[in-house]
N, C-alpha and C positions, 0 to 999 in steps of 0.2 A: 397448690394447698388450697382448698376452698375455706374461706372463713363468714361465718355470721356476723351479723354488726349490731348493734342495739346502740341506740340515744334516745335517753331518757331523760326527762324534765318536768319543772310542773309548770304550765302556764298561767299569768295572770287575769283573775278573772273578767275583770275589767275590761282584758284584751284581749279577751276568748274570740269574737265577731272578728276583729282587722288578723290575728292568727287563721282563724279558719280561711282567712281569703288568701295563703301565702301556700297552703296545702299541695297544690300545684308546682309551686316554684320547688317546695322541697321535694316530689319525687321526680323534677325534670332535673334536680341539679346532683339526685342520687345516679341518675342513669349518665348521667352527661362525666362522670366520675368513674364508668365503669357497676354502679350498683346495680342489681336484678333481684325481680322479686321485691320489690321495696312495699312494705305495706306500715302502715301509721296507726295505732290503736290509741284509746282513752279507757283510762283503769275504771272499772263497773261500779267499783265499792270506794273511787277516789276521781271526782272529776277534776277533770283539769291536769292529771296525771297524763303523760303524753309518752308514748315509746315508740321509736321508729325502728323499723328491721329491716336489714336488706343483704344480699349476699354478694361480698365479692371476689374475687382471681387468687389476691394473695393480702400478704402483711403487711407490703413497702404501700399499696396502695391505700391500705388504710391507716398509716400512719400520715399520712398526706393530708386524708379526708381530717382525721381526726385534727392532728394544726390549724388546718384551715375555720373547720367548725369552730374550733376554742380561742381564734384570736378574734380579739376585740376590736382592732380595727381593719378587719376584711367588709367591706363596701357589703356584701350582698349577705354576710350572718352578723352583721352589726343589726340591723333593720331586723332582725328574727331574736335575737339576744334579749330586746327591749321589749319582749313580750313570756319571757320567761323569768317568774321571778329567781330575783339573786344577780341574774342578770348569765354570762358566761360563766365565771363560775360556780355556779349550779349546773351546769348542762355538765351529764356523767355520758361517754361513749367508750364502748365496751366490747373487744375482739373474742370469739370463742369458734374454736375446730375442734370437729368432730373427732370421737372418742376410737379406736379401732380395737 
């Protein structure tokens, strides 16, 4: 069953330039974990509100990615958390499946 993943957070305005430098790493990390059709968006009426979107093959992979992304001790993700207003606690991750 294919899963669509959404990851939402607000970046700190003063750290925006540093965050923008991480965009290629975000896309690469999603691909390394089986993510396809990765896109990243910014709110048009809410600057610095970020939404990542990608597809995964199964819910198990989603659960693994979610646990890793929310882990404050992850070497890769801790550098990302410091750009998020409120840190990892304000990182929201959802998975959706298509209704038949």
